[in-house]
C-alpha positions, 0 to 999 in steps of 0.5 A: 578391285582392278579398274575397269578397262576401255577398248581402244580402237583407232580409225583405220582407213579402209582404202589403205586396208584394201590396198594391203589386201590386194598388193600383199595378198593379206587377209582383211584382218592382218591388213587392219593390224598393219594399218593400225600399227603405222604400216599403211603403205605397201612398201613399209608393210612389206619391209615390216613383214620381211624383218630384214633391217640390218646396219653395219657396226660402223654406223656407231660413231666412235666404233673405230676407236673402240675396235682399235682400243680392244685390238691393241690390248688383245695383241699386247696380251693385256689383262682384260676384264668384262664388267656386266650386270646381274640381269639377263641382258647383263649376263648375255652381253658379258658372255658375248664379249667373253666369247668374242675376245676368246675367239680373238686369242684373249683370255678375259676375266669377268665380274658380275655385281651382286644385287644385294652387296654391290647394287647396280652398275660400276662401283668404286670398290669394284674399280679398286679391286680390278685395278689391284688384280692387274686389269689393263682394259675394262670393258663394261657391258650393260652399265657405266654410262652414268658412272662418270666418277667411277670411270675416272677412278679406273683411268686414274688407277691405270686402266683404260675403259670402254663403255658399252651400254644402252641405258639413259645417261645422267640427267646433267648430261655428263658422260664418262671420259672414255670411248663409248659404244651406245646406240642412241648416244652414238647415232646408231640407226636402231637406238633401241638395241639392248646391251647384248645387241650392242655387244654383238655389234662390237663383236662383229666390228672386231671380226670375232667368229663367234658374233654370228653364233651368239644371235641366240644370246642376243634374242634372249636378252632383247626379249628379256630386257623388254626393249622395243622390237622394232627396226633392227631388233626385229630381225635380231630376235627373229633370227636369234629365235631360230638360232635358239631353236637349233643352238649348240650351247649346252647350257641353253639346250639344258635350260630349254629341257628343264623348262619343258619348252616346245623347242621347234615352236619356241617363240618370244613368249617362251623366252620371256616366261620360261627361260629369262626368269630362271637366268634372272632368278640367280641375280635376284636371290643369289649371284648372277655367275650361275647364269653366266656359267650356264651360257658359257659352259661347254660341258653338257653335264655341268649345264644340266646341273646349273639349269636345274639349280636355276630352276630351283632358285626360280621356284624359290623366287616365286615363293618370295614374290608371293609373300611380298606381293601379299604384304604389299597389297595390304599396304596398297589397300591402306593407300586407297585412292592414291594416284601412285603407290610407294610401299616399303618393308623390312625383310623384303628381298630387293631382288624381287622388288621389281617383279612385285612393283610390276604386279602392282602397276599392272593390277592397279594401273598406277605407278608403283615403287617397292622398297626393301629395307635392309635393317641397317640404315639402307633401302633399295627400291624398284619402280614400274610404271604405266604407259602415261607416266615417265617413271625416270622423269618422276624420280628425277623430280624427287631426286632430293629424297634419293641417294641414287637412282636410274632407269628409263620411262617404264622401269627404274631403281633407286637407293634411299634413306629409310627416313626419307621414304615418307617425304619421297612418297609425298613428292612422288605422288604430288608429281604423279598428280601433276602429270596424270589425268583421270583417263590415264588411270583407266587401263586400255585394251588396245584392239588391232583389228575387228574380226568376224567369227568366220575369220578366226581360223587356222589360216589367220592364226598362221598368217599372224605369225608373220608379224612376230616376234611380239613384245615391247613395241610390237605387242601380240595382236588383239582382235575384237569379235563384236556381238559374240556369245560366250558358251560352254564355260568349264573351269580348268587348271589347278584349283579351277583358276582358268576357264575353257569355253567357246565363242559363237559369232557369225555362225561359227564356234571357236575354242577359247580359254581365259587364264587367271580369271578365278574360274569365272568369265567377265560376261554371262554366257547368254549375253551379247558381248564384244570380245577381245582375244588373241588368236594363236596356234596351240601345239599339243600332243603332236597336233596344232589347232587355232585357239582364242585367248580371252583378253577382255569381254564386255556387254555390247553397248552399241552406238545408235543406228540411224534408220534412213529411207523409211516413210514418215507417213505410212498411209501416204506412202501406201497410197503412193504405191496404189497410184505409182507405176506398176513395174519397177523403174529401170535400175539405177546404180550409183557409180562406185570407185571399185567392185564390191568386196565379197565377205559373204559367209564370214559374219555380218557383225564383224564385217559391219563393225570393222567398217564402222571402225574405219571412221568412214560413213557406213550404210547397211542395207537389209530386207526389212528395217523394222525386222532387223533393227531390234536385234541389230541395235542390241549388238551393233551401232554407229551406222545407218540402216536402209531397206532394199526396197528403199534403195531400189526406189531411191538409189541416191540414198546410198550416195553419201556413204563410203561403205554400202554393206549388203547384210541381206541379199537384194531381192532383185538381180541387179540390186547387189550393184548398189553395194560396196560390200557383200556380207550376207550368209546362209541365214541372211539368205533365208531371211531375205527369201522369207521377207520377199515372200511376205512382200509379194506372196499376197493371197493370204494377206489380201484375204486378211486385209479385205476381212478387216476392212469389211468388218470395219465397214470401211475406214479412213485417216488414222483408222485406215492407216491402222488397218493397213498396218495390220495386227502384230508385226506391221505391214510395210507401207509398200506391202499395204499399198500393193494389197490396196491396189489389188483390192481396188483393181478387183473392185472389192474396195473403193478408194477415195484417194483425196479423202484417204478413205476406203469403202467396202461394197457388197461382196462378190466373188472374183479371181485374183488373177483378174488384177494386173497388179496381182499378176505383176506382183506374182512375177516379181515374187517368182523372179525374186525367189529364183534369184535368191535361190541361184548359186550366184546368190548363195554359193559363197555363203554355202562354201563358207 
C-alpha cells in the first residue's frame, strides 16, 4: 500500500499577501501562491508573472570560441557531424543544430546512439566510425561532458570537438579537452537550460535564421527533460508553447493530430504526457532516428506516417511497461521494509527501466533502481529518486560496484556486472539508510494556498494560468479547501477507475474529478474533509468550465480552539449585568493599521484557515461561542474564539491578535470596526439575527424563568445558577442577567445580591413595559434587527 501523505502548508505572511493583492490586482488565493513560492515582494512577483527573462548567448563563457570554431568549419566546407542522444532533449537539440547549420550553408550529418547497442553518450567505437567517415568537426548535443577519454580519442583521430551539454560533469572534476558550451560550467545566468536550450543559444550566437523558428523544439525538450521551469526557462517554454500551437513543422503538426491534442489550449502537461512519450518511445524500444526524422521532415505525408509509427511504438512501450511493473512490484513486496528498492530481471527492456523506476519511486516513496539483464553478462539500470535523496550522490557512494554511471539528483543511469547487483543493493540501501530520516519517507502533499468554496470559480482558474508553464521547479498549483464535504460521487472512465463528484464548501458546490483512484474517494461523502485540489479550465466540446482535480483528501483533524472572553462564573457574571449600566458603553475601537478586508460571502472556513496558515495569531468573533464551538471544532482550529458581546464589553480582548475575523456580523452598527476581516455570508447573517432575537426578545424567556423560580420557591447559589442557565441550550450569562434585572425591576422577584439568592413573593399582575430595563433591551432588539437587515450588512453576501 502507498504510504499516507501529509499536508505541507508553510506560513505565509499576510502583509505580503495583502500587498500583492493591492499592488498587482491579484486575488487573495493567487497572492498566497506567489508568496509561498518566494515572490513576496511586488517587483519579484511582477517579474515572475511577466516571464520575460532573457540573456544573450555571450553570457556563456567561451561562446565566442565555440562560434569561431563552427564558422571556420562551415566556411571551409568541412564535414560536420552532430552526435545527440536518444531522448526528446537529445533529438530536439540535434535537430536545432542541424537546422541551424543548414541555414548557414553547411550539410551536417548526425548520429543518435542506440540505447541497447551503444548506451548513453559518446563512445569510443562511435568516435572511430565518425573519424573513418571523414568528419572534421564533431559537435555533441546533450552528451559528452563526462566523455574525457572519448573526446581525446576524437582529437587524436584528427577531429575537432565542440561539447554542448547540460549534465553534471564527472565526480573527479575532469572535463573534455575541447571548447565547451554548458550552462552551469560556463557561468550562464540560467544554469538549468536543457540541451535544446543550449543548442538554441549556440544557434542564436551563430546568427542562424532558424534559431527563432525552433522555440517549439526548445519548449518540447525543456518540458520533456524535466528541468527547472524557472528563470529564462520559463520564458523559453511560454514562448515555445505559443510557437508549438502555430508551428509550421509538418512532423509536430502530425504528432499533435495523432495524439488528439487540443492545439489552441496546448500546455506543458500535454507536451509531457502526449507528445514527449511518443518521441521518447522510439529511443526506448528501437532507434531514436524516427523521432529526429519526424522533427526534420518537410513532407506532410511522411510526417503523418512517422507520427503514426511513433504512436504504435508508444502503445507497445506501455504494454512492456505494464508487464515489467507487475514483475517489479512482486520483487518490491519481497523487499518489504527496505529504505530503497533495487530490482532486476532478465527479459526486461532497458529502454523502459526508467519509467518503471519512476512508477516505483512515486508509488512507494523510496529511491528505486530497475536493472535489465541482457543474458550475456551485462546489465543496464535506471534509477529515480524522491526529493530528500540525492540519487547521483548515492550512486557515487556505490561506484565500486558499478561499471559506469551518470545522471543527476533525481534521475540516473548505470551499467553493472550482474554478479555485483546484490552487493550494490546492500551498499545503496546502506547509504540511503545513512542519509534518509523517517519523515523523508512520508510523501508530502504541498499546498500553495488555502481557498474558500467561493474562490474556486472561473475567474481564479483563469488567473492561475498566469503562473504557467507548470513543471519541475514550478509545479501546478495545489489549493486546500478546508472543512469541505464530498458529494454525488459516481465512477467514470474505463472500468470505473476514476470518480466524478462535487465539493461543497462555503455554500458553493464545485464540480470535481479524481483520477486513478479505482473508483473510490479517500474520504466518505458525509465526512468533513480537508481537500487538496488543482483548479483547471476544462475545455470540452467547445465549452470551457472550471473543474477541480483531487490530489488528496483527509478527515478534518483540527487543532484546538481557545475560547476567550467568556465568564468563568456564570452566576457572578449574570449578577454583574443586574448591577451594571443599562445602556451599553460608548463604543471603543482598538486602532487598526488598515481597513477591514471584505471576504463576505466567500466562505468562513477558507478565510479562517488561510489566516491561521499565515502563522499569525487569529481571533474569530461570532454571535455566540457556545453555539458556534461544536461545529467549528470538528472542522477548524488553531485560533481563538470570542463572542461579539464579549468584544463589546472589553474591546481590548482583540488587541493581541493580528487578525480579528468577523465570522458572524456584529449585533450593533459600530461593531465591525473591531474586525480586520469581514467573513460572514447569508447563513451567518441569519444566525446572528436568531442569536440577537434570543438575547433581546425577552417576553417568552421572562415567563419561563419566572415560572422556574416560582416553582422552585426561590433559589440561591448553585441552584440559582442552574435555573438561570435554563434547560437545554444554556442561556448566556448576559441574557440571564437581563432577565433577572427585568424581573427584579417589576418586583416579581427579590434579589439578595450579597447572598446570591432570589426570593419569589406572591404573584401579581404587571406590564413588562413598566421596567426601564425591558424598554432599553427592546430598543436594542429593534436597533440590532434593523442593522442586521440593512444592505450595508448583507449586500456583499447576497451578491456573492
